mmCIF file as gemmi writes it, N, C-alpha and C atoms, coordinates in Angstrom:
data_model
loop_
_atom_site.group_PDB
_atom_site.id
_atom_site.type_symbol
_atom_site.label_atom_id
_atom_site.label_alt_id
_atom_site.label_comp_id
_atom_site.label_asym_id
_atom_site.label_entity_id
_atom_site.label_seq_id
_atom_site.pdbx_PDB_ins_code
_atom_site.Cartn_x
_atom_site.Cartn_y
_atom_site.Cartn_z
_atom_site.occupancy
_atom_site.B_iso_or_equiv
_atom_site.pdbx_formal_charge
_atom_site.auth_seq_id
_atom_site.auth_asym_id
_atom_site.pdbx_PDB_model_num
ATOM 1 N N . MET Axp A 1 ? 6.935 79.231 9.641 1 0 ? 1 A 1
ATOM 2 C CA . MET Axp A 1 ? 7.664 78.624 10.738 1 0 ? 1 A 1
ATOM 3 C C . MET Axp A 1 ? 6.991 79.045 12.053 1 0 ? 1 A 1
ATOM 4 N N . SER Axp A 2 ? 6.964 78.135 12.986 1 0 ? 2 A 1
ATOM 5 C CA . SER Axp A 2 ? 6.342 78.425 14.275 1 0 ? 2 A 1
ATOM 6 C C . SER Axp A 2 ? 7.377 78.976 15.25 1 0 ? 2 A 1
ATOM 7 N N . GLY Axp A 3 ? 6.895 79.316 16.412 1 0 ? 3 A 1
ATOM 8 C CA . GLY Axp A 3 ? 7.785 79.622 17.528 1 0 ? 3 A 1
ATOM 9 C C . GLY Axp A 3 ? 8.065 78.331 18.28 1 0 ? 3 A 1
ATOM 10 N N . ALA Axp A 4 ? 8.403 78.439 19.536 1 0 ? 4 A 1
ATOM 11 C CA . ALA Axp A 4 ? 8.642 77.255 20.362 1 0 ? 4 A 1
ATOM 12 C C . ALA Axp A 4 ? 7.387 76.385 20.377 1 0 ? 4 A 1
ATOM 13 N N . ALA Axp A 5 ? 7.578 75.065 20.263 1 0 ? 5 A 1
ATOM 14 C CA . ALA Axp A 5 ? 6.444 74.151 20.176 1 0 ? 5 A 1
ATOM 15 C C . ALA Axp A 5 ? 6.673 72.925 21.056 1 0 ? 5 A 1
ATOM 16 N N . VAL Axp A 6 ? 5.578 72.313 21.443 1 0 ? 6 A 1
ATOM 17 C CA . VAL Axp A 6 ? 5.613 71.111 22.278 1 0 ? 6 A 1
ATOM 18 C C . VAL Axp A 6 ? 4.846 70.009 21.566 1 0 ? 6 A 1
ATOM 19 N N . LEU Axp A 7 ? 5.418 68.813 21.549 1 0 ? 7 A 1
ATOM 20 C CA . LEU Axp A 7 ? 4.762 67.634 20.981 1 0 ? 7 A 1
ATOM 21 C C . LEU Axp A 7 ? 4.563 66.627 22.101 1 0 ? 7 A 1
ATOM 22 N N . GLU Axp A 8 ? 3.305 66.343 22.427 1 0 ? 8 A 1
ATOM 23 C CA . GLU Axp A 8 ? 2.975 65.319 23.427 1 0 ? 8 A 1
ATOM 24 C C . GLU Axp A 8 ? 2.487 64.085 22.687 1 0 ? 8 A 1
ATOM 25 N N . VAL Axp A 9 ? 3.121 62.947 22.944 1 0 ? 9 A 1
ATOM 26 C CA . VAL Axp A 9 ? 2.767 61.701 22.274 1 0 ? 9 A 1
ATOM 27 C C . VAL Axp A 9 ? 2.318 60.688 23.319 1 0 ? 9 A 1
ATOM 28 N N . GLU Axp A 10 ? 1.088 60.223 23.178 1 0 ? 10 A 1
ATOM 29 C CA . GLU Axp A 10 ? 0.547 59.202 24.079 1 0 ? 10 A 1
ATOM 30 C C . GLU Axp A 10 ? 1.212 57.869 23.757 1 0 ? 10 A 1
ATOM 31 N N . ILE Axp A 11 ? 1.575 57.119 24.796 1 0 ? 11 A 1
ATOM 32 C CA . ILE Axp A 11 ? 2.144 55.786 24.583 1 0 ? 11 A 1
ATOM 33 C C . ILE Axp A 11 ? 1.261 54.752 25.293 1 0 ? 11 A 1
ATOM 34 N N . PRO Axp A 12 ? 1.243 53.526 24.791 1 0 ? 12 A 1
ATOM 35 C CA . PRO Axp A 12 ? 0.347 52.51 25.35 1 0 ? 12 A 1
ATOM 36 C C . PRO Axp A 12 ? 0.682 52.144 26.79 1 0 ? 12 A 1
ATOM 37 N N . THR Axp A 13 ? -0.321 51.714 27.517 1 0 ? 13 A 1
ATOM 38 C CA . THR Axp A 13 ? -0.126 51.19 28.86 1 0 ? 13 A 1
ATOM 39 C C . THR Axp A 13 ? 0.85 50.021 28.791 1 0 ? 13 A 1
ATOM 40 N N . GLY Axp A 14 ? 1.763 49.968 29.717 1 0 ? 14 A 1
ATOM 41 C CA . GLY Axp A 14 ? 2.748 48.882 29.754 1 0 ? 14 A 1
ATOM 42 C C . GLY Axp A 14 ? 4.036 49.216 29.036 1 0 ? 14 A 1
ATOM 43 N N . TYR Axp A 15 ? 4.067 50.338 28.334 1 0 ? 15 A 1
ATOM 44 C CA . TYR Axp A 15 ? 5.255 50.776 27.606 1 0 ? 15 A 1
ATOM 45 C C . TYR Axp A 15 ? 5.824 52.027 28.258 1 0 ? 15 A 1
ATOM 46 N N . HIS Axp A 16 ? 7.132 52.229 28.072 1 0 ? 16 A 1
ATOM 47 C CA . HIS Axp A 16 ? 7.781 53.382 28.681 1 0 ? 16 A 1
ATOM 48 C C . HIS Axp A 16 ? 9.039 53.735 27.902 1 0 ? 16 A 1
ATOM 49 N N . LEU Axp A 17 ? 9.413 54.988 27.939 1 0 ? 17 A 1
ATOM 50 C CA . LEU Axp A 17 ? 10.672 55.463 27.381 1 0 ? 17 A 1
ATOM 51 C C . LEU Axp A 17 ? 11.452 56.057 28.54 1 0 ? 17 A 1
ATOM 52 N N . LEU Axp A 18 ? 12.654 55.545 28.777 1 0 ? 18 A 1
ATOM 53 C CA . LEU Axp A 18 ? 13.481 56.063 29.855 1 0 ? 18 A 1
ATOM 54 C C . LEU Axp A 18 ? 13.895 57.498 29.561 1 0 ? 18 A 1
ATOM 55 N N . GLU Axp A 19 ? 13.973 58.301 30.597 1 0 ? 19 A 1
ATOM 56 C CA . GLU Axp A 19 ? 14.386 59.7 30.442 1 0 ? 19 A 1
ATOM 57 C C . GLU Axp A 19 ? 15.774 59.786 29.804 1 0 ? 19 A 1
ATOM 58 N N . SER Axp A 20 ? 16.655 58.857 30.146 1 0 ? 20 A 1
ATOM 59 C CA . SER Axp A 20 ? 18.004 58.86 29.571 1 0 ? 20 A 1
ATOM 60 C C . SER Axp A 20 ? 17.978 58.589 28.066 1 0 ? 20 A 1
ATOM 61 N N . GLU Axp A 21 ? 17.064 57.748 27.616 1 0 ? 21 A 1
ATOM 62 C CA . GLU Axp A 21 ? 16.934 57.48 26.18 1 0 ? 21 A 1
ATOM 63 C C . GLU Axp A 21 ? 16.376 58.702 25.45 1 0 ? 21 A 1
ATOM 64 N N . ALA Axp A 22 ? 15.438 59.39 26.067 1 0 ? 22 A 1
ATOM 65 C CA . ALA Axp A 22 ? 14.898 60.608 25.477 1 0 ? 22 A 1
ATOM 66 C C . ALA Axp A 22 ? 15.994 61.67 25.363 1 0 ? 22 A 1
ATOM 67 N N . THR Axp A 23 ? 16.825 61.765 26.381 1 0 ? 23 A 1
ATOM 68 C CA . THR Axp A 23 ? 17.938 62.717 26.364 1 0 ? 23 A 1
ATOM 69 C C . THR Axp A 23 ? 18.918 62.384 25.25 1 0 ? 23 A 1
ATOM 70 N N . LYS Axp A 24 ? 19.177 61.102 25.025 1 0 ? 24 A 1
ATOM 71 C CA . LYS Axp A 24 ? 20.071 60.693 23.937 1 0 ? 24 A 1
ATOM 72 C C . LYS Axp A 24 ? 19.52 61.124 22.581 1 0 ? 24 A 1
ATOM 73 N N . ILE Axp A 25 ? 18.211 61.02 22.401 1 0 ? 25 A 1
ATOM 74 C CA . ILE Axp A 25 ? 17.587 61.443 21.145 1 0 ? 25 A 1
ATOM 75 C C . ILE Axp A 25 ? 17.8 62.947 20.953 1 0 ? 25 A 1
ATOM 76 N N . VAL Axp A 26 ? 17.611 63.717 22.02 1 0 ? 26 A 1
ATOM 77 C CA . VAL Axp A 26 ? 17.805 65.169 21.94 1 0 ? 26 A 1
ATOM 78 C C . VAL Axp A 26 ? 19.252 65.484 21.584 1 0 ? 26 A 1
ATOM 79 N N . GLN Axp A 27 ? 20.193 64.832 22.26 1 0 ? 27 A 1
ATOM 80 C CA . GLN Axp A 27 ? 21.614 65.109 22.065 1 0 ? 27 A 1
ATOM 81 C C . GLN Axp A 27 ? 22.164 64.577 20.748 1 0 ? 27 A 1
ATOM 82 N N . SER Axp A 28 ? 21.458 63.65 20.116 1 0 ? 28 A 1
ATOM 83 C CA . SER Axp A 28 ? 21.948 63.051 18.87 1 0 ? 28 A 1
ATOM 84 C C . SER Axp A 28 ? 21.994 64.056 17.725 1 0 ? 28 A 1
ATOM 85 N N . GLY Axp A 29 ? 21.14 65.071 17.774 1 0 ? 29 A 1
ATOM 86 C CA . GLY Axp A 29 ? 21.121 66.073 16.719 1 0 ? 29 A 1
ATOM 87 C C . GLY Axp A 29 ? 20.352 65.642 15.479 1 0 ? 29 A 1
ATOM 88 N N . VAL Axp A 30 ? 19.675 64.498 15.534 1 0 ? 30 A 1
ATOM 89 C CA . VAL Axp A 30 ? 18.883 64.02 14.397 1 0 ? 30 A 1
ATOM 90 C C . VAL Axp A 30 ? 17.791 65.029 14.055 1 0 ? 30 A 1
ATOM 91 N N . HIS Axp A 31 ? 17.226 65.634 15.077 1 0 ? 31 A 1
ATOM 92 C CA . HIS Axp A 31 ? 16.209 66.673 14.896 1 0 ? 31 A 1
ATOM 93 C C . HIS Axp A 31 ? 16.819 67.98 15.406 1 0 ? 31 A 1
ATOM 94 N N . PRO Axp A 32 ? 17.359 68.796 14.518 1 0 ? 32 A 1
ATOM 95 C CA . PRO Axp A 32 ? 18.106 69.98 14.935 1 0 ? 32 A 1
ATOM 96 C C . PRO Axp A 32 ? 17.326 70.973 15.792 1 0 ? 32 A 1
ATOM 97 N N . THR Axp A 33 ? 16.022 71.026 15.656 1 0 ? 33 A 1
ATOM 98 C CA . THR Axp A 33 ? 15.251 71.994 16.442 1 0 ? 33 A 1
ATOM 99 C C . THR Axp A 33 ? 14.752 71.41 17.759 1 0 ? 33 A 1
ATOM 100 N N . LEU Axp A 34 ? 15.006 70.123 18.014 1 0 ? 34 A 1
ATOM 101 C CA . LEU Axp A 34 ? 14.593 69.485 19.263 1 0 ? 34 A 1
ATOM 102 C C . LEU Axp A 34 ? 15.491 69.963 20.394 1 0 ? 34 A 1
ATOM 103 N N . GLN Axp A 35 ? 14.9 70.55 21.428 1 0 ? 35 A 1
ATOM 104 C CA . GLN Axp A 35 ? 15.662 71.156 22.515 1 0 ? 35 A 1
ATOM 105 C C . GLN Axp A 35 ? 15.677 70.332 23.793 1 0 ? 35 A 1
ATOM 106 N N . ASP Axp A 36 ? 14.579 69.634 24.101 1 0 ? 36 A 1
ATOM 107 C CA . ASP Axp A 36 ? 14.482 68.925 25.371 1 0 ? 36 A 1
ATOM 108 C C . ASP Axp A 36 ? 13.397 67.871 25.279 1 0 ? 36 A 1
ATOM 109 N N . ALA Axp A 37 ? 13.388 66.964 26.249 1 0 ? 37 A 1
ATOM 110 C CA . ALA Axp A 37 ? 12.37 65.911 26.282 1 0 ? 37 A 1
ATOM 111 C C . ALA Axp A 37 ? 12.078 65.528 27.722 1 0 ? 37 A 1
ATOM 112 N N . ARG Axp A 38 ? 10.867 65.108 27.961 1 0 ? 38 A 1
ATOM 113 C CA . ARG Axp A 38 ? 10.445 64.605 29.267 1 0 ? 38 A 1
ATOM 114 C C . ARG Axp A 38 ? 9.62 63.353 29.039 1 0 ? 38 A 1
ATOM 115 N N . THR Axp A 39 ? 9.674 62.451 29.992 1 0 ? 39 A 1
ATOM 116 C CA . THR Axp A 39 ? 8.828 61.267 29.933 1 0 ? 39 A 1
ATOM 117 C C . THR Axp A 39 ? 8.029 61.195 31.227 1 0 ? 39 A 1
ATOM 118 N N . ILE Axp A 40 ? 6.745 60.955 31.089 1 0 ? 40 A 1
ATOM 119 C CA . ILE Axp A 40 ? 5.89 60.702 32.237 1 0 ? 40 A 1
ATOM 120 C C . ILE Axp A 40 ? 5.044 59.489 31.887 1 0 ? 40 A 1
ATOM 121 N N . GLU Axp A 41 ? 4.41 58.92 32.873 1 0 ? 41 A 1
ATOM 122 C CA . GLU Axp A 41 ? 3.625 57.722 32.608 1 0 ? 41 A 1
ATOM 123 C C . GLU Axp A 41 ? 2.522 58.021 31.605 1 0 ? 41 A 1
ATOM 124 N N . GLY Axp A 42 ? 2.531 57.269 30.52 1 0 ? 42 A 1
ATOM 125 C CA . GLY Axp A 42 ? 1.488 57.406 29.513 1 0 ? 42 A 1
ATOM 126 C C . GLY Axp A 42 ? 1.796 58.347 28.374 1 0 ? 42 A 1
ATOM 127 N N . LYS Axp A 43 ? 2.911 59.098 28.454 1 0 ? 43 A 1
ATOM 128 C CA . LYS Axp A 43 ? 3.225 60.005 27.346 1 0 ? 43 A 1
ATOM 129 C C . LYS Axp A 43 ? 4.686 60.416 27.366 1 0 ? 43 A 1
ATOM 130 N N . THR Axp A 44 ? 5.124 60.857 26.2 1 0 ? 44 A 1
ATOM 131 C CA . THR Axp A 44 ? 6.431 61.498 26.076 1 0 ? 44 A 1
ATOM 132 C C . THR Axp A 44 ? 6.178 62.928 25.624 1 0 ? 44 A 1
ATOM 133 N N . ILE Axp A 45 ? 7 63.843 26.095 1 0 ? 45 A 1
ATOM 134 C CA . ILE Axp A 45 ? 6.827 65.257 25.784 1 0 ? 45 A 1
ATOM 135 C C . ILE Axp A 45 ? 8.127 65.771 25.182 1 0 ? 45 A 1
ATOM 136 N N . TRP Axp A 46 ? 8.016 66.351 23.998 1 0 ? 46 A 1
ATOM 137 C CA . TRP Axp A 46 ? 9.184 66.818 23.238 1 0 ? 46 A 1
ATOM 138 C C . TRP Axp A 46 ? 9.067 68.319 23.034 1 0 ? 46 A 1
ATOM 139 N N . PHE Axp A 47 ? 10.143 69.036 23.302 1 0 ? 47 A 1
ATOM 140 C CA . PHE Axp A 47 ? 10.168 70.498 23.201 1 0 ? 47 A 1
ATOM 141 C C . PHE Axp A 47 ? 11.045 70.91 22.025 1 0 ? 47 A 1
ATOM 142 N N . PHE Axp A 48 ? 10.446 71.667 21.109 1 0 ? 48 A 1
ATOM 143 C CA . PHE Axp A 48 ? 11.15 72.112 19.911 1 0 ? 48 A 1
ATOM 144 C C . PHE Axp A 48 ? 11.348 73.625 19.95 1 0 ? 48 A 1
ATOM 145 N N . ASP Axp A 49 ? 12.479 74.062 19.42 1 0 ? 49 A 1
ATOM 146 C CA . ASP Axp A 49 ? 12.767 75.485 19.291 1 0 ? 49 A 1
ATOM 147 C C . ASP Axp A 49 ? 11.796 76.123 18.31 1 0 ? 49 A 1
ATOM 148 N N . HIS Axp A 50 ? 11.528 75.427 17.229 1 0 ? 50 A 1
ATOM 149 C CA . HIS Axp A 50 ? 10.542 75.856 16.235 1 0 ? 50 A 1
ATOM 150 C C . HIS Axp A 50 ? 10.196 74.666 15.347 1 0 ? 50 A 1
ATOM 151 N N . ILE Axp A 51 ? 9.105 74.808 14.605 1 0 ? 51 A 1
ATOM 152 C CA . ILE Axp A 51 ? 8.661 73.799 13.637 1 0 ? 51 A 1
ATOM 153 C C . ILE Axp A 51 ? 8.566 74.503 12.288 1 0 ? 51 A 1
ATOM 154 N N . THR Axp A 52 ? 9.183 73.92 11.276 1 0 ? 52 A 1
ATOM 155 C CA . THR Axp A 52 ? 9.122 74.522 9.94 1 0 ? 52 A 1
ATOM 156 C C . THR Axp A 52 ? 7.894 74.02 9.192 1 0 ? 52 A 1
ATOM 157 N N . SER Axp A 53 ? 7.643 74.587 8.028 1 0 ? 53 A 1
ATOM 158 C CA . SER Axp A 53 ? 6.493 74.175 7.225 1 0 ? 53 A 1
ATOM 159 C C . SER Axp A 53 ? 6.787 72.914 6.412 1 0 ? 53 A 1
ATOM 160 N N . GLU Axp A 54 ? 8.017 72.426 6.43 1 0 ? 54 A 1
ATOM 161 C CA . GLU Axp A 54 ? 8.384 71.206 5.708 1 0 ? 54 A 1
ATOM 162 C C . GLU Axp A 54 ? 7.976 69.971 6.506 1 0 ? 54 A 1
ATOM 163 N N . TRP Axp A 55 ? 7.635 68.892 5.782 1 0 ? 55 A 1
ATOM 164 C CA . TRP Axp A 55 ? 7.294 67.633 6.43 1 0 ? 55 A 1
ATOM 165 C C . TRP Axp A 55 ? 8.526 67.085 7.137 1 0 ? 55 A 1
ATOM 166 N N . THR Axp A 56 ? 8.333 66.604 8.352 1 0 ? 56 A 1
ATOM 167 C CA . THR Axp A 56 ? 9.414 66.02 9.128 1 0 ? 56 A 1
ATOM 168 C C . THR Axp A 56 ? 8.883 64.791 9.848 1 0 ? 56 A 1
ATOM 169 N N . CYS Axp A 57 ? 9.628 63.717 9.798 1 0 ? 57 A 1
ATOM 170 C CA . CYS Axp A 57 ? 9.259 62.516 10.551 1 0 ? 57 A 1
ATOM 171 C C . CYS Axp A 57 ? 9.939 62.554 11.908 1 0 ? 57 A 1
ATOM 172 N N . PHE Axp A 58 ? 9.217 62.123 12.898 1 0 ? 58 A 1
ATOM 173 C CA . PHE Axp A 58 ? 9.773 62.057 14.246 1 0 ? 58 A 1
ATOM 174 C C . PHE Axp A 58 ? 9.501 60.662 14.786 1 0 ? 58 A 1
ATOM 175 N N . ASN Axp A 59 ? 10.545 59.917 15.053 1 0 ? 59 A 1
ATOM 176 C CA . ASN Axp A 59 ? 10.414 58.539 15.555 1 0 ? 59 A 1
ATOM 177 C C . ASN Axp A 59 ? 11.099 58.409 16.906 1 0 ? 59 A 1
ATOM 178 N N . HIS Axp A 60 ? 10.467 57.664 17.786 1 0 ? 60 A 1
ATOM 179 C CA . HIS Axp A 60 ? 11.131 57.256 19.021 1 0 ? 60 A 1
ATOM 180 C C . HIS Axp A 60 ? 10.58 55.887 19.413 1 0 ? 60 A 1
ATOM 181 N N . THR Axp A 61 ? 11.435 55.079 19.977 1 0 ? 61 A 1
ATOM 182 C CA . THR Axp A 61 ? 11.078 53.704 20.314 1 0 ? 61 A 1
ATOM 183 C C . THR Axp A 61 ? 10.798 53.594 21.806 1 0 ? 61 A 1
ATOM 184 N N . VAL Axp A 62 ? 9.673 53.008 22.148 1 0 ? 62 A 1
ATOM 185 C CA . VAL Axp A 62 ? 9.338 52.756 23.546 1 0 ? 62 A 1
ATOM 186 C C . VAL Axp A 62 ? 9.486 51.26 23.812 1 0 ? 62 A 1
ATOM 187 N N . GLN Axp A 63 ? 9.827 50.927 25.038 1 0 ? 63 A 1
ATOM 188 C CA . GLN Axp A 63 ? 10.041 49.535 25.43 1 0 ? 63 A 1
ATOM 189 C C . GLN Axp A 63 ? 8.846 49.024 26.226 1 0 ? 63 A 1
ATOM 190 N N . ARG Axp A 64 ? 8.529 47.76 26.031 1 0 ? 64 A 1
ATOM 191 C CA . ARG Axp A 64 ? 7.441 47.155 26.81 1 0 ? 64 A 1
ATOM 192 C C . ARG Axp A 64 ? 7.989 46.725 28.164 1 0 ? 64 A 1
ATOM 193 N N . TRP Axp A 65 ? 7.394 47.242 29.22 1 0 ? 65 A 1
ATOM 194 C CA . TRP Axp A 65 ? 7.819 46.918 30.578 1 0 ? 65 A 1
ATOM 195 C C . TRP Axp A 65 ? 6.976 45.795 31.171 1 0 ? 65 A 1
ATOM 196 N N . PHE Axp A 66 ? 5.713 45.7 30.756 1 0 ? 66 A 1
ATOM 197 C CA . PHE Axp A 66 ? 4.866 44.587 31.185 1 0 ? 66 A 1
ATOM 198 C C . PHE Axp A 66 ? 3.767 44.385 30.156 1 0 ? 66 A 1
ATOM 199 N N . PRO Axp A 67 ? 3.305 43.136 30.011 1 0 ? 67 A 1
ATOM 200 C CA . PRO Axp A 67 ? 2.295 42.836 28.985 1 0 ? 67 A 1
ATOM 201 C C . PRO Axp A 67 ? 0.936 43.451 29.339 1 0 ? 67 A 1
ATOM 202 N N . VAL Axp A 68 ? 0.236 43.856 28.292 1 0 ? 68 A 1
ATOM 203 C CA . VAL Axp A 68 ? -1.104 44.41 28.446 1 0 ? 68 A 1
ATOM 204 C C . VAL Axp A 68 ? -2.013 43.819 27.386 1 0 ? 68 A 1
ATOM 205 N N . ALA Axp A 69 ? -3.303 43.952 27.598 1 0 ? 69 A 1
ATOM 206 C CA . ALA Axp A 69 ? -4.273 43.453 26.62 1 0 ? 69 A 1
ATOM 207 C C . ALA Axp A 69 ? -5.103 44.625 26.104 1 0 ? 69 A 1
ATOM 208 N N . ASN Axp A 70 ? -5.849 44.382 25.051 1 0 ? 70 A 1
ATOM 209 C CA . ASN Axp A 70 ? -6.768 45.367 24.483 1 0 ? 70 A 1
ATOM 210 C C . ASN Axp A 70 ? -6.078 46.663 24.051 1 0 ? 70 A 1
ATOM 211 N N . MET Axp A 71 ? -4.954 46.534 23.39 1 0 ? 71 A 1
ATOM 212 C CA . MET Axp A 71 ? -4.27 47.734 22.891 1 0 ? 71 A 1
ATOM 213 C C . MET Axp A 71 ? -4.986 48.248 21.653 1 0 ? 71 A 1
ATOM 214 N N . THR Axp A 72 ? -5.102 49.541 21.55 1 0 ? 72 A 1
ATOM 215 C CA . THR Axp A 72 ? -5.698 50.156 20.379 1 0 ? 72 A 1
ATOM 216 C C . THR Axp A 72 ? -4.612 50.42 19.336 1 0 ? 72 A 1
ATOM 217 N N . LEU Axp A 73 ? -4.993 50.503 18.081 1 0 ? 73 A 1
ATOM 218 C CA . LEU Axp A 73 ? -4.043 50.769 17.013 1 0 ? 73 A 1
ATOM 219 C C . LEU Axp A 73 ? -3.687 52.246 16.915 1 0 ? 73 A 1
ATOM 220 N N . TYR Axp A 74 ? -4.483 53.1 17.535 1 0 ? 74 A 1
ATOM 221 C CA . TYR Axp A 74 ? -4.306 54.538 17.391 1 0 ? 74 A 1
ATOM 222 C C . TYR Axp A 74 ? -3.924 55.177 18.707 1 0 ? 74 A 1
ATOM 223 N N . ARG Axp A 75 ? -3.025 56.142 18.633 1 0 ? 75 A 1
ATOM 224 C CA . ARG Axp A 75 ? -2.591 56.916 19.796 1 0 ? 75 A 1
ATOM 225 C C . ARG Axp A 75 ? -2.701 58.39 19.46 1 0 ? 75 A 1
ATOM 226 N N . GLN Axp A 76 ? -2.943 59.213 20.467 1 0 ? 76 A 1
ATOM 227 C CA . GLN Axp A 76 ? -3.073 60.644 20.243 1 0 ? 76 A 1
ATOM 228 C C . GLN Axp A 76 ? -1.709 61.325 20.326 1 0 ? 76 A 1
ATOM 229 N N . ALA Axp A 77 ? -1.565 62.37 19.541 1 0 ? 77 A 1
ATOM 230 C CA . ALA Axp A 77 ? -0.395 63.238 19.621 1 0 ? 77 A 1
ATOM 231 C C . ALA Axp A 77 ? -0.897 64.666 19.531 1 0 ? 77 A 1
ATOM 232 N N . PHE Axp A 78 ? -0.381 65.526 20.388 1 0 ? 78 A 1
ATOM 233 C CA . PHE Axp A 78 ? -0.763 66.929 20.398 1 0 ? 78 A 1
ATOM 234 C C . PHE Axp A 78 ? 0.466 67.768 20.1 1 0 ? 78 A 1
ATOM 235 N N . LEU Axp A 79 ? 0.336 68.681 19.156 1 0 ? 79 A 1
ATOM 236 C CA . LEU Axp A 79 ? 1.392 69.629 18.83 1 0 ? 79 A 1
ATOM 237 C C . LEU Axp A 79 ? 0.829 71.018 19.055 1 0 ? 79 A 1
ATOM 238 N N . TYR Axp A 80 ? 1.476 71.793 19.918 1 0 ? 80 A 1
ATOM 239 C CA . TYR Axp A 80 ? 0.942 73.11 20.244 1 0 ? 80 A 1
ATOM 240 C C . TYR Axp A 80 ? 2.059 74.104 20.556 1 0 ? 80 A 1
ATOM 241 N N . ASP Axp A 81 ? 1.71 75.368 20.497 1 0 ? 81 A 1
ATOM 242 C CA . ASP Axp A 81 ? 2.615 76.458 20.835 1 0 ? 81 A 1
ATOM 243 C C . ASP Axp A 81 ? 3.008 76.336 22.301 1 0 ? 81 A 1
ATOM 244 N N . ALA Axp A 82 ? 4.282 76.425 22.6 1 0 ? 82 A 1
ATOM 245 C CA . ALA Axp A 82 ? 4.775 76.232 23.97 1 0 ? 82 A 1
ATOM 246 C C . ALA Axp A 82 ? 4.234 77.268 24.945 1 0 ? 82 A 1
ATOM 247 N N . PHE Axp A 83 ? 3.871 78.434 24.458 1 0 ? 83 A 1
ATOM 248 C CA . PHE Axp A 83 ? 3.436 79.501 25.354 1 0 ? 83 A 1
ATOM 249 C C . PHE Axp A 83 ? 1.946 79.764 25.306 1 0 ? 83 A 1
ATOM 250 N N . ALA Axp A 84 ? 1.199 79.013 24.502 1 0 ? 84 A 1
ATOM 251 C CA . ALA Axp A 84 ? -0.253 79.205 24.405 1 0 ? 84 A 1
ATOM 252 C C . ALA Axp A 84 ? -0.91 77.89 24.044 1 0 ? 84 A 1
ATOM 253 N N . ARG Axp A 85 ? -1.001 76.966 25.004 1 0 ? 85 A 1
ATOM 254 C CA . ARG Axp A 85 ? -1.543 75.641 24.724 1 0 ? 85 A 1
ATOM 255 C C . ARG Axp A 85 ? -2.961 75.699 24.186 1 0 ? 85 A 1
ATOM 256 N N . GLY Axp A 86 ? -3.766 76.599 24.649 1 0 ? 86 A 1
ATOM 257 C CA . GLY Axp A 86 ? -5.174 76.684 24.243 1 0 ? 86 A 1
ATOM 258 C C . GLY Axp A 86 ? -5.306 76.961 22.772 1 0 ? 86 A 1
C-alpha cells in the first residue's frame, strides 16, 4: 500500500470537468480513498489517501465545451507520491 498519492489525468483540448462535478465524485464515496480533486485546463488532479496493491478502476466523465480536430486516441496519466513527485 502506498502513502498519499496524486493522479493527474490529461484531458483533450476542448473538454473540461467542472470543479463541482469533481467534488461530487469525491463526496460520492465510490472511491473510498479519494480525498480531493482539482480541475485545471488540460487536466484533472485527484488526491488519494493511499493506493492499495489491488486493481482499481477510476472513471470520470468530461464534457465537450467546444469542437476540436486532430484528437489523439491516447492521453497521459501520472500517478505519484504526493510528497515526492520526482
